[in-house]
N, C-alpha and C positions, 0 to 999 in steps of 0.2 A: 699264710706260707704253707709249703709244701711239706708233707709229714709222711711217716708210713705207721700206724697204728696194727694193732692187733687185734683182728675180730674176736679170734679165740683161740684155746692152745690147740696145736695139733701143728700141722705141715705147711711149708712156704706159702702156702695159697691163701691163707690167713693174716698173711702181710699185705695192708690195703693200703695203699699209695691214694691222699686226701689231702683237703684245701683244708688248714686249721688256723684259727686268728695266732697271729705272731705272739708268743707270752710276753707278759708283763712281767718288771722284773722287781723283786724288792730289793730294800735300800742299801743290803750289802751283795749283790747280786751286778753281774753284768751281761749283758743281751750279746752274745756271739754267735757273726753270720758262720755258718758250720762249713770248712772247705775239703773236712775230709773227716771219715768217721774209722774206727779202729772196732773191727770185727773179734768177737772172742769167744770160744766154745760154751760160755755161761748164758750168752744172747741164744744161741739156740736152745740149750737148756731152759731158759726161763722160755722159749716161744713154744716149746713140747709137757712141759710141764706144769700144770695148776700149781701144786706145792710150788715150787720154785717161783714162780709168779710172787704169790705171795711171799716169799722168803726175801726175794732180791729187789723187786719194785714197788712192793705196798704202796699200790695205788689207791687214790682214793677213791670211794662209791660215784658212778657214774662220770668220771671223767676220763678221756681218751687215753687207752695203752700205749704207750711210745716205749720200744726197747732200746737198750743200749746205755753207754757212759761215756765213750772214747772218742773224745773230739780236738781237733784242731780248727783256729780260726783267725777271724778278724773281730778285734772288739767293738761293736757298733752305738752303743749308750751305756752308761752309767748309772747304777742306783747312786744316790744321794749320798750315800758313808762311804763311798767306795771311794780311796784317793791313791791306789798304787796302779793303776791302769789309767789309760786315755784312750778315746776312740780313734781306732787307727793299730794299735796293741795286737801284732801279731800272737795268741797265747793257747794253749795247751793242754789239755789234764782230763782226769777220770770225774766225773761230774756226778756227785750224790752217791756213790757206791757205798753200802746197798742202799737204795733209795732209786725214787724213779728220777734217773738221770733224762731221759726224753731225748737222747741221743739222735734217732733219728729223724731228724727234722731242719731245715734250711736255717733256723735259729734256735739259740737253745739259752735258757737262764741259768748261768752259770755261780755259785756263789765266789766272790773273787776271790781269797784264800784258797780253791782249791785250782787255780790255775797257777801256769808258769811262762815265761817269755820264749814263745818259740826264737830256738837258735835258729841264727841267718841261715847258718850253713846245711841246713837240709828242708825238705819238702813239707808241706803240710800232712802229704802220708806217713812219710818217716814220724811226723810228731805225733802222729795220731795212733802209729802202732805203738809207739814208746808209751803207753798212760798204762792200763791196766795192766799189763804184763811187763810192763820195767816197773812198776811199782811194785807188784807182787815180787821180784825178784829182789829187788833194792829191799824191802820189808822182811821178806827171808831170810837173805844173807847178812844185813847188816843192822838194822832194829832188833831181831829176835836172834838172827845165828851169830852175831858178834864176831863176824868172820875178820882173821889176823892172819899176815904175811905168813907164808911158809905153812899154812894147815892146809889137810887133805881134805879137800871138800868134794863129793859124789852127786851129780844132776843127773835127775831123770828127765827123760823126753827133751835131752840136751838142744835137740834141732827144733822144737816147735817156739810157740811164742815168748814165754815165760821162760824155758830153757835157754834160749839161743843170748837171751840178754842177761839170765843168770851166769853163764859161763863167762861173756866179759867184763861183767860186776864182780865178778871173783877176783878174776886172773886181772882187775884193776887194783884188790887189794892184794896181789902177791901170792893170793893162794894157789896151790898145787891142785888140778882141775881134772875130774875123770867124770866125762859125758857117756852118758846109757842113748843108743837110740837103734834104730835098724839101718841095716848094713847100705841101704842107700843113701843115709846121712852122712857116713862117717867122713867123707873130704868137708863138708860143710861143717860138720861139730870140731875136726880138728882145725879148719880154718880159722874157726872163732877164736882159737887161742887154746882150746883146751890141749893139755896132757896124756890123756890116754882117752881112748875110744873102747867104749865095750858093748858089741851087738848082742842086745838083751834077747835076740831070738835066738841065737846061737850058744851062750856063755849065760851062767844063771851069775849073776853079779858079785852075789857074795861070798862066790866061789872065790873071786878076786880079793876083793875089796871088805878086810874086815876089822879097818884100823880108821876107816874117816874120821875127825873132827867134826864134821859138817856132813846134814845128806838131807837132800832138799827133793821130797818125793811127793809126785803130782799126780798120784793114780789113786783111784778108788780101791776099796778091798782090803784082802789079805797081803798085798803087796808090801803094805807097813812093817808086818811080820819081817818080810826078807830085807826092808831098808834097817831095821831095828838090827840084826845081824852083822850088818857092813858097819855100825855105828861102832867107835870104840869104846870101851868105859869113861864114863865122863864126857860123852862128846854130846852133839845137839842134832836133834831130829824133826826136823820143819817140815809137816805134811799140810797138803793144801786143800787136800779134801776131805781127811779122815779125821773123825775127830777121836781124841784118846781116852774113849769111854769104856772099852770091851776091857772087861774084869783081867783076863788073861795080858794082853797088854798093856795095862797100868803095872800088872805085877813084873813083868818083862822089864819095863822102864826101871822101876824100880832097882831093880836088881843091877840093873848095869849103870843107875846110877846118871842116866841119861838127862837133858833137858828135854822135853818133849812139849811142842808147841805146835796148834793148829791153827793157820793163818787165817785172819779175814780182812784183807787188806783193806786199806783206808784211805779216802780221797785227803791226801794233804799235798799242800800248794809247796810246803818247805820242802818234802821228798820230791816232789815233780821238780823244784827248781835244781836239786842234786844230780837227777838225774839228767835234765839240760846240758848242767855244767859237764856230763861226761859226753852228750851227743855231741856239745860245743867242740871240744875236744879233740875228737874224735875217736876216744876212748871207746864208747860204744857206738855200735851204728844200728839202723834198724834194718834188717832184712826184709823186705815187703815181697813176699812171692806173687801174688797177686794182686791187683788193682781192679772195681768194678764200678761202673757208672751207678747213681743214686739208683737210675731205675732195674738194674740188676743187681738190687741186694739181693733177693731170691737164689742168683746163682753163689754169690757170697756165703749165704748159707748152707748153701749144696758142701760147697768145699770144706769148710769147717767142719760139718759134722762126717767128712770121712775120716779123722783125726790123724791124717799124714802129712797135713801142709806142714812146709820146712818156714821157719820164721812168722810173717803175719799176713794175714790177709784185711785190707781196705778197703773203703768205699769213697770216691771221690766225687766231690761235688763241682758245679761251675763254680 
């Protein structure tokens, strides 16, 4: 089968198109013929940083390194213990995160319980988009944030991959949503259903919001302190990138009696099914701003590294 392997950490020239054997499946896995792949910032991060390669992929010595976790495709074969799927089923999911998902390939061996049935009203591209990003939004808001009707939710980078799903999911649960972004994304973010928009380039969001029930923070560094200022006492702060290990941060969290959690999104077929239900009903939609051919995956990496994409970037296979 065709696959894209990572020769070594570095630039996109290290993404090598090659032919490798189709993967054998274990008894609890299905073989998926991939129709679309979701591209995430973490893909480029793993490509460029050796420590990230070990942290996220954990490849075995000597095996080809294949980036990616987000797939949508068609079930081709079943492991002997698999009963919930049949050949021909259209499925999507985030495969083996954290671990070696090996999504940049024509075929992927995926644990059967990490997949959901692709809704018939969306494309494979829209489904592949709604995997890592949508699961992150769901688990941040629902699993750990415990979002409730009428609560005020502040979502940073509301026009990006995770953010645009988070706005829609929060609105599904009846929350009052404030989204931050650049001025160029204002109409997009409000169009998702956000109740308020804050241009982070012109305004300090914590000057406007100090009473959020939940803040979803998706940035590195000291930005988390500002997000903590925006959470009300007893609220919830969910970080996607920053661990709560800094002593000054810990003390401030305790003083405000805030529930603080750093999310490590997990490959859950159950959660994927809940996202699928929202996609099926139309309450959540994937905004795919660019679709690239498999052979143009380096262009997809170039675009995701700008940090300015709206919604999601995907790669399509024949």
